[in-house]
C-alpha positions in Angstrom: 119.6 75.8 -18.7 116.2 76.1 -17.1 116.1 78.3 -14.0 113.5 77.8 -11.2 112.2 80.5 -8.9 112.7 79.0 -5.5 111.6 80.5 -2.2 114.7 79.8 -0.2 113.0 80.9 3.0 110.4 78.1 2.5 113.2 75.7 1.5 115.2 76.4 4.7 112.1 76.3 6.9 111.1 73.0 5.4 114.5 71.6 5.9 114.4 72.8 9.5 111.1 71.1 10.0 112.6 67.9 8.6 115.7 68.2 10.9 113.4 68.9 13.9 111.8 65.5 13.4 115.1 64.0 14.5 114.5 65.3 18.0 111.0 64.1 18.3 110.9 65.2 22.0 112.7 68.5 21.3 110.7 69.5 18.2 111.4 73.1 16.9 114.9 73.3 18.5 116.3 74.7 15.3 113.6 77.3 15.0 114.1 78.5 18.6 117.8 78.8 18.1 117.2 80.7 14.8 114.7 83.1 16.4 117.0 83.8 19.4 120.1 84.3 17.2 118.3 86.7 14.9 116.9 88.7 17.9 120.4 89.1 19.4 121.8 90.1 15.9 119.1 92.7 15.6 119.9 94.1 19.0 123.6 94.4 17.9 122.4 96.3 14.9 123.7 93.8 12.4 122.6 94.6 8.8 119.3 93.0 7.8 120.9 90.5 5.4 123.2 89.4 8.2 120.2 89.0 10.5 118.4 86.9 7.9 121.5 84.8 7.3 122.0 84.0 10.9 118.3 83.1 11.1 118.9 80.5 8.4 122.1 79.3 9.9 120.2 78.8 13.2 117.5 76.7 11.4 120.2 74.5 9.8 122.8 74.4 12.5 122.1 70.7 13.3 121.9 69.5 9.7 124.7 67.1 10.6 122.5 65.4 13.2 120.3 62.6 11.9 120.4 60.1 14.8 118.0 60.6 17.6 120.5 59.3 20.3 123.0 61.9 19.1 120.3 64.6 19.2 119.4 63.7 22.8 123.1 64.1 23.9 123.3 67.5 22.3 120.1 68.7 24.0 120.9 67.4 27.5 124.1 69.1 28.5 125.9 72.4 27.8 129.0 70.6 26.5 129.5 67.1 25.1 132.8 65.5 24.0 131.3 64.2 20.8 129.6 67.4 19.7 132.2 68.3 17.1 131.4 65.3 14.9 128.0 66.6 13.8 129.5 70.1 13.3 132.0 68.6 10.8 129.3 66.6 9.0 127.0 69.6 8.8 129.7 71.8 7.4 130.6 69.1 4.9 126.9 68.8 3.8 126.5 72.5 3.4 129.8 73.1 1.6 128.6 70.7 -1.1 125.4 72.6 -1.6 126.2 75.8 -3.5 123.0 77.8 -2.4 123.9 77.2 1.3 127.7 76.8 1.2 128.2 80.3 2.7 126.9 79.0 6.0 129.3 76.1 6.3 132.1 77.7 8.4 129.8 78.9 11.2 128.1 75.5 11.3 131.6 73.9 11.5 132.4 75.8 14.7 129.0 76.2 16.4 130.0 74.1 19.4 133.5 75.6 19.8 134.2 77.7 22.9 134.9 81.4 22.5 138.3 81.1 24.1 139.2 78.4 21.6 137.7 80.3 18.6 140.1 83.2 19.4 143.0 80.9 18.9 141.8 79.7 15.5 142.8 81.4 12.2 139.3 82.5 11.4 137.7 85.7 10.2 136.2 87.5 13.1 132.8 87.5 11.4 132.8 83.7 11.3 133.9 83.5 14.9 131.1 85.8 16.0 128.4 84.1 14.0 129.5 80.6 15.0 129.5 81.7 18.7 126.1 83.3 18.4 124.7 80.0 17.2 126.5 78.2 20.1 125.0 80.7 22.6 121.4 80.5 21.3 121.8 76.7 21.0 122.8 76.3 24.7 120.2 78.8 25.9 117.6 76.6 24.3 119.1 73.6 26.2 118.8 75.5 29.5 115.2 76.5 28.8 114.1 73.0 27.5 112.8 71.7 30.9 110.3 74.6 31.0 109.0 74.6 27.5 105.8 72.7 28.4 104.8 75.2 31.1 105.1 78.9 31.9 107.8 78.2 34.5 110.4 79.8 32.2 108.9 83.2 33.3 110.1 82.3 36.8 113.4 80.7 35.9 114.8 83.0 33.2 116.7 85.4 35.5 118.7 82.4 36.8 119.3 81.2 33.3 120.6 84.6 32.3 122.9 84.7 35.3 124.3 81.3 34.4 125.1 82.4 30.9 126.9 85.5 32.3 129.2 83.2 34.2 130.4 81.8 30.9 131.2 85.1 29.3 134.7 85.1 27.7 134.9 81.3 28.2 132.2 79.7 26.2 130.6 82.8 24.7 131.8 86.2 23.4 131.3 89.0 26.0 129.5 91.2 23.5 127.0 88.4 22.7 126.4 87.6 26.3 125.8 91.3 27.0 123.3 91.6 24.2 121.5 88.4 25.2 121.3 89.5 28.8 119.7 92.8 27.8 117.0 91.5 25.4 116.3 88.3 27.4 115.5 90.2 30.6 111.9 90.6 29.5 109.1 88.1 29.4 108.3 88.8 25.8 111.6 87.3 24.7 110.7 83.9 26.1 107.0 84.0 25.2 108.0 84.5 21.6 109.3 80.9 21.7 105.7 79.6 21.6 105.3 77.4 18.5 102.4 79.4 17.0 104.2 82.7 17.5 107.4 81.4 16.0 105.5 80.1 12.9 103.8 83.5 12.6 107.1 85.3 12.9 108.8 83.1 10.3 105.9 83.6 7.9 106.2 87.3 8.3 109.9 87.2 7.6 109.3 85.0 4.6 106.8 87.4 3.2 109.6 90.0 2.8 112.1 87.6 1.3 112.7 87.7 -2.5 112.7 84.4 -4.4 116.0 83.0 -5.7 116.6 81.7 -9.2 118.4 78.3 -9.1 119.5 76.1 -12.0 118.9 72.3 -12.0 122.3 71.4 -10.6 121.7 73.7 -7.6 118.3 72.2 -7.0 119.8 68.7 -7.0 122.4 69.9 -4.5 119.6 71.0 -2.2 118.0 67.6 -2.6 121.2 65.8 -1.8 121.6 67.8 1.4 118.2 66.4 2.5 119.1 62.9 1.4 122.5 62.8 3.0 121.0 63.6 6.3 118.4 60.8 5.9 120.9 58.2 4.7 123.3 58.9 7.6 120.7 57.6 10.1 122.1 54.1 9.6 125.2 52.4 8.1 122.6 50.1 6.5 121.0 52.9 4.5 124.2 54.7 3.3 123.6 56.2 -0.1 120.2 54.5 -0.4 118.4 57.7 -1.6 121.1 58.6 -4.1 121.1 55.1 -5.6 117.3 55.0 -5.8 117.5 58.4 -7.6 120.0 57.0 -10.1 117.9 53.9 -10.8 114.7 56.0 -11.1 116.4 58.4 -13.4 117.6 55.6 -15.7 114.2 54.0 -15.7 112.6 57.3 -16.6 115.0 57.7 -19.5 114.2 54.2 -20.7 110.6 55.3 -20.8 111.5 58.3 -22.9 111.1 60.9 -20.1 113.4 63.8 -20.6 114.0 67.5 -19.8 112.9 69.0 -16.6 110.5 66.1 -15.9 113.4 63.8 -15.8 115.3 66.0 -13.4 112.2 66.1 -11.1 112.1 62.3 -11.1 115.7 62.3 -9.8 115.0 64.9 -7.2 111.9 62.9 -6.0 114.1 59.8 -5.8 116.7 61.7 -3.7 113.9 63.0 -1.3 111.6 60.0 -1.1 112.7 59.0 2.4 113.1 62.5 4.0 110.3 61.6 6.4 112.5 58.9 7.9 114.3 61.6 9.9 111.7 61.1 12.6 112.1 57.3 12.7 114.5 56.2 15.5 117.6 54.4 14.4 116.6 51.7 16.9 113.8 50.9 14.5 115.8 51.3 11.3 118.6 49.1 12.6 116.4 46.5 14.4 117.5 43.0 13.4 114.2 41.3 14.1 110.5 41.9 13.3 109.0 45.3 14.2 106.2 45.6 16.8 102.9 47.1 15.6 103.9 50.4 17.2 107.3 50.4 15.5 105.7 49.5 12.2 103.2 52.4 12.6 106.1 54.8 13.1 107.9 53.5 10.0 104.7 53.7 8.0 104.2 57.4 8.6 107.5 58.4 7.0 106.1 58.6 3.5 103.3 61.0 4.7 105.9 63.2 6.4 107.9 63.1 3.2 104.8 64.3 1.3 104.1 67.1 3.7 107.6 68.4 3.9 108.1 68.4 0.2 104.8 70.3 -0.4 106.4 73.3 1.4 109.3 73.3 -1.1 107.9 72.0 -4.4 104.2 72.8 -4.0 103.9 73.7 -7.6 105.3 70.4 -8.9 104.6 66.7 -8.7 107.7 66.0 -6.7 105.8 65.7 -3.4 103.4 63.1 -5.0 106.1 61.1 -6.7 108.2 60.9 -3.5 105.4 60.6 -1.0 103.6 57.8 -2.9 106.5 55.4 -3.1 104.8 52.9 -0.8 101.4 53.0 -2.6 100.4 50.0 -4.7 98.3 49.6 -7.9 95.6 47.7 -6.0 95.3 50.3 -3.3 96.6 48.5 -0.2 99.8 50.6 0.3 100.3 53.6 2.6 99.8 56.3 3.6 96.9 57.2 1.3 95.8 53.8 -0.1 95.9 55.2 -3.6 95.2 52.9 -6.5 96.4 52.6 -10.1 94.4 55.6 -11.3 96.2 57.9 -8.8 99.7 56.8 -9.5 101.6 58.5 -12.3 104.3 56.5 -14.2 106.9 58.4 -12.2 105.4 57.2 -8.9 105.5 53.6 -10.1 109.1 54.0 -11.3 110.2 55.3 -7.9 108.4 52.5 -6.1 110.2 49.9 -8.1 113.5 51.6 -7.8 113.1 51.8 -4.0 112.3 48.1 -3.6 115.0 47.1 -6.0 117.8 49.1 -4.2 116.6 48.1 -0.7 116.9 44.4 -1.6 120.4 45.0 -3.1 121.5 46.6 0.1 122.5 44.8 3.3 120.0 45.4 6.1 120.2 44.6 9.8 117.7 41.8 9.4 119.1 40.2 6.2 122.0 40.0 3.8 122.2 41.5 0.4 119.9 39.7 -2.0 121.0 38.3 -5.3 119.8 39.8 -8.6 117.8 36.6 -9.4 116.1 36.7 -6.0 115.2 40.4 -6.4 113.7 39.9 -9.9 111.6 37.0 -8.6 110.3 39.1 -5.8 109.5 42.0 -8.1 107.6 39.6 -10.4 105.6 38.2 -7.5 104.6 41.8 -6.6 103.6 42.3 -10.3 101.5 39.1 -10.1 99.7 40.3 -7.0 98.9 43.6 -8.7 101.0 45.8 -6.5 103.8 46.8 -8.8 103.6 48.0 -12.5 104.6 45.1 -14.8 105.8 47.4 -17.5 108.3 49.2 -15.2 109.6 45.9 -13.9 109.9 44.5 -17.4 111.9 47.6 -18.4 114.2 47.1 -15.5 114.7 43.4 -16.4 115.8 44.4 -20.0 119.0 45.7 -18.5 119.0 44.1 -15.0 122.7 43.8 -14.6 123.2 47.5 -15.2 120.5 48.4 -12.7 122.0 46.0 -10.1 125.3 47.9 -10.5 123.5 51.1 -9.9 121.9 49.6 -6.8 125.1 48.3 -5.2 127.4 51.1 -6.1 
């Protein structure tokens, strides 16, 4: 089985960038949590591998959050009754992804009070790591009002004092003591500047060895991304996975095999990752979109392209995924590429995306019949927007493809 050398540091950083899109107004929350958690771990003299691991857990701690309204609740208050739901989802997503499954337990409990963690049958390492994430996460909530100015340099002593009052209740005393010591300098807070965080993350990444992953593990990583995207709305549940199944079958029908076939499936799984920044109010809107809402929706394929470049920069996956709204006559988005710029794999994913979307119920319409969908695809072929050979290949076994689309 072919193994791929993957830079897991870049993968996790890219996933964190995608997850940060959910916040929109709180961009880089995951990275700030990660940088703070790692700094506290280093102060406690944790081994380097543990420090790096908690950095990655910090970047992924909110992987169960894909809805902007939920993200706002999590970043507006120290405790919230519904916080555990995203912890459970995130742990579930990570446990199904073998390269990252070792982080699932601490993600599961990263909003659990220290006094409650002590009552749970958990390994002490899991307790401490989960609580370190909780501490860093809540510190970021407290500093959030001051991120756009230098006022944090005035307010941080009061912030530290507040965290101290929660020692032994919300947070482990040893973590509070370590935080209080390292945060009592201006440099700790100034390191949260976006350009400095990016610089620090690049430096850490330069000293991180690549990981060899087989194809199943790569697809598990892709499914982690896609599950977060599809969870934004009940109307898009499993959309990415079904598009990937359709695209894979179409590619096989065209004689594509081997690693190229696996890349088609991965591109199908990841084609909508840029939608994480699109509000569920837009995705679930039952009526027509305003020009502003349509502009927000249109940018998702560009965000997909840029995010995937960080992970799969030496493959065509970013192109095949990011070009799924381009057309053969060049009036698509976001690049307005034409026929000459669109590989067969791009055209396959474009057809698979439209076919599955029509077969799925959406807030503004019911599920479309197979006959209706095929008529619509043919009209797009006639207008020069979709590839007629791809649509014809789908029509040869239309009933099978429809079953793939509806699940």
